[in-house]
C-alpha positions in Angstrom: 0.2 0.0 0.1 2.8 2.4 1.0 4.3 1.8 -2.7 1.1 2.1 -4.7 0.4 5.4 -2.5 4.1 6.5 -3.7 3.3 5.9 -7.2 0.3 7.6 -7.1 1.6 10.4 -5.6 4.4 10.7 -8.0 2.0 10.6 -10.9 0.3 13.5 -9.3 3.5 15.2 -9.2 3.9 14.7 -12.7 0.7 15.7 -14.1 0.8 18.7 -12.0 3.8 19.6 -13.4 2.8 19.0 -17.3 -0.4 21.5 -16.4 1.9 24.3 -15.2 3.9 24.0 -17.9 1.3 23.8 -20.5 -0.4 26.9 -19.0 2.8 28.8 -19.3 3.2 27.8 -22.5 -0.1 29.0 -23.6 0.2 32.1 -21.2 3.7 32.9 -23.8 1.7 32.2 -27.2 -1.1 34.4 -25.8 1.1 37.4 -25.2 2.3 36.8 -28.8 -0.9 37.6 -30.4 -2.5 41.0 -30.8 -6.0 41.4 -29.8 -7.2 42.6 -33.4 -10.2 44.5 -33.4 -10.1 46.2 -37.0 -10.6 49.5 -36.0 -9.0 50.6 -39.4 -6.8 53.0 -37.3 -3.2 53.0 -38.5 0.0 55.0 -37.3 2.0 56.1 -40.3 5.3 57.4 -38.9 7.9 59.3 -41.3 11.3 58.3 -39.8 13.7 60.6 -38.7 13.2 64.4 -39.2 15.1 67.4 -38.9 17.8 68.4 -37.2 18.0 64.7 -37.5 17.9 64.0 -41.5 19.0 60.4 -41.2 20.9 59.0 -44.3 22.4 61.1 -46.6 22.6 60.1 -49.8 25.4 59.9 -52.3 24.0 63.0 -54.3 22.8 64.5 -51.0 19.5 63.3 -50.7 18.3 63.8 -47.1 16.4 60.4 -46.0 14.1 62.3 -43.7 12.4 64.4 -46.6 11.7 61.3 -48.8 10.2 59.6 -45.6 7.7 62.8 -44.8 6.6 62.2 -49.0 5.7 59.1 -48.9 4.4 59.1 -45.7 2.0 61.7 -46.7 1.2 60.0 -49.7 0.1 56.8 -47.7 -2.0 59.1 -45.2 -4.0 60.6 -48.1 -5.0 57.6 -50.1 -5.7 55.7 -46.6 -7.6 58.7 -45.4 -9.8 58.5 -48.7 -10.2 54.9 -48.6 -11.9 55.6 -45.0 -9.0 54.7 -42.7 -8.1 56.6 -39.6 -4.4 57.9 -39.9 -2.5 59.1 -37.0 0.7 60.6 -38.2 4.0 60.9 -35.9 5.0 63.8 -37.7 3.4 66.0 -40.7 6.3 68.3 -41.6 10.3 68.2 -42.0 11.0 68.5 -37.9 11.4 65.9 -35.8 8.7 65.5 -32.8 11.2 66.4 -30.2 11.2 69.3 -27.6 13.0 72.3 -28.5 16.3 73.6 -26.5 18.2 70.5 -26.1 21.2 68.9 -27.6 21.1 66.6 -30.8 21.5 63.5 -28.6 18.6 64.6 -26.2 16.4 65.4 -29.1 16.8 62.0 -30.6 16.0 60.1 -27.5 13.2 62.8 -26.7 12.0 62.0 -30.5 11.8 58.3 -30.0 9.9 58.3 -26.5 7.4 60.9 -28.1 6.6 58.6 -31.0 6.4 55.8 -29.1 3.8 57.7 -26.7 1.8 58.3 -29.9 1.9 54.4 -31.2 1.0 53.2 -27.6 -1.7 55.9 -26.9 -3.3 55.2 -30.3 -5.5 52.2 -30.0 -4.4 51.5 -33.4 -4.2 48.1 -35.6 -0.8 48.9 -36.7 2.1 50.9 -36.7 4.0 51.3 -40.2 7.3 53.2 -40.3 8.6 54.7 -43.4 12.6 54.9 -43.7 15.2 54.8 -46.5 18.3 52.1 -46.2 22.3 52.9 -46.6 25.0 50.5 -46.7 28.9 50.9 -47.1 28.6 49.1 -50.6 26.9 50.9 -53.1 25.8 47.6 -55.1 23.2 46.7 -52.7 19.6 48.2 -53.5 15.8 47.1 -53.3 13.2 47.8 -50.7 12.4 45.5 -47.5 10.3 45.4 -44.7 11.3 44.4 -41.1 9.1 43.6 -38.2 8.6 43.5 -34.9 8.6 40.0 -33.3 6.4 41.2 -30.3 3.1 39.7 -32.3 2.7 37.5 -35.0 0.6 39.9 -36.8 3.8 41.8 -37.4 5.0 39.6 -39.7 2.2 38.7 -41.5 1.7 42.7 -42.2 5.6 42.6 -43.1 5.1 39.6 -45.6 1.8 41.4 -47.3 3.7 45.0 -47.8 7.0 43.0 -48.8 5.2 41.1 -51.7 3.5 44.2 -52.9 6.9 46.1 -52.9 8.3 43.0 -55.3 5.7 43.1 -57.5 6.8 46.6 -58.6 8.5 46.8 -61.7 11.5 49.2 -60.8 12.1 47.0 -57.5 14.3 44.1 -59.1 15.7 43.0 -55.9 12.8 40.7 -54.9 14.1 40.6 -50.9 12.1 39.1 -48.6 10.8 40.4 -45.1 12.9 39.9 -42.2 12.6 40.0 -38.3 14.3 43.5 -37.0 17.0 43.1 -34.9 16.3 43.5 -30.9 17.6 47.0 -30.4 15.3 49.0 -32.6 13.5 50.9 -30.4 10.1 51.3 -31.7 9.6 47.8 -32.8 10.7 46.3 -29.9 8.6 48.5 -27.3 5.2 49.1 -29.6 2.5 47.5 -27.9 0.6 46.9 -31.5 2.0 45.4 -34.6 4.8 47.1 -36.1 6.7 46.9 -39.2 9.6 49.4 -40.5 9.5 49.9 -44.5 13.0 50.4 -45.8 11.8 52.0 -49.5 15.5 51.4 -50.8 19.1 52.3 -50.5 20.5 56.1 -50.7 24.1 54.3 -51.1 23.1 53.0 -54.5 23.4 55.7 -57.1 20.6 54.5 -59.5 18.1 53.6 -56.8 18.8 57.0 -54.7 17.8 58.5 -58.3 15.0 56.5 -58.6 13.5 57.2 -55.1 13.6 61.1 -55.8 10.9 60.8 -58.8 7.3 61.6 -57.7 6.3 58.5 -59.9 8.3 55.9 -57.6 7.5 57.6 -54.3 3.8 57.3 -55.5 4.4 53.6 -56.4 6.0 52.5 -53.4 3.0 54.4 -51.3 0.4 52.5 -53.4 2.5 49.2 -52.8 2.2 50.2 -49.0 -1.2 50.3 -48.8 -2.2 47.5 -50.8 0.0 45.6 -48.4 -2.0 47.1 -45.5 -5.3 46.2 -47.3 -4.2 42.5 -47.8 -3.4 42.2 -44.2 -7.1 43.3 -43.5 -8.8 40.9 -46.0 -6.5 38.1 -45.6 -4.6 38.1 -42.3 -4.9 39.3 -38.8 -7.4 36.4 -37.8 -5.4 35.3 -35.0 
């Protein structure tokens, strides 16, 4: 009887441990899934902003200027389609407070953007940027995503697919999980992606990115990717 009771106690302990592990894994999984409400509210972020111009192209193109141009095109079209769009900035300037050092202003700028994102109750956050690399051979648009929510990867995949369909974009890059050190993606409480529209370090692509026609094409690709997400993704 003592032996049987001991076995029963052991089985009970094992069962309890398995149950606890199951609950833990379920909790971890549920934390990685955004409670998607389809508010049709979207935060659009034009990266950088003077005095932080971001990357500078081979011919002097300032990243922040291209970012706001494309962001405004996205905002205008989404608004016409009935979406509610929240812009983190609406002109050439950053959103940081005045009267501080550049480093302090950059830090303040990031926190203000994060406050906008996390207080928005939006479905997603899409940030517009330009890429740059030491090797001028590299080119092409690429979407990187936060791993905070599975919907971030879904959104990135849809936008990347639309960007790759552009006849001007011959790189056919794939969407990619962002490094852990990207502040806004790491701390956003909604699905979040950054669209790197192209490389300012590539002479031909910098020239292309400065044309209104390609800026429009990129904005349309981003919008179509967002609409694909609403129609085909976000079921989790």
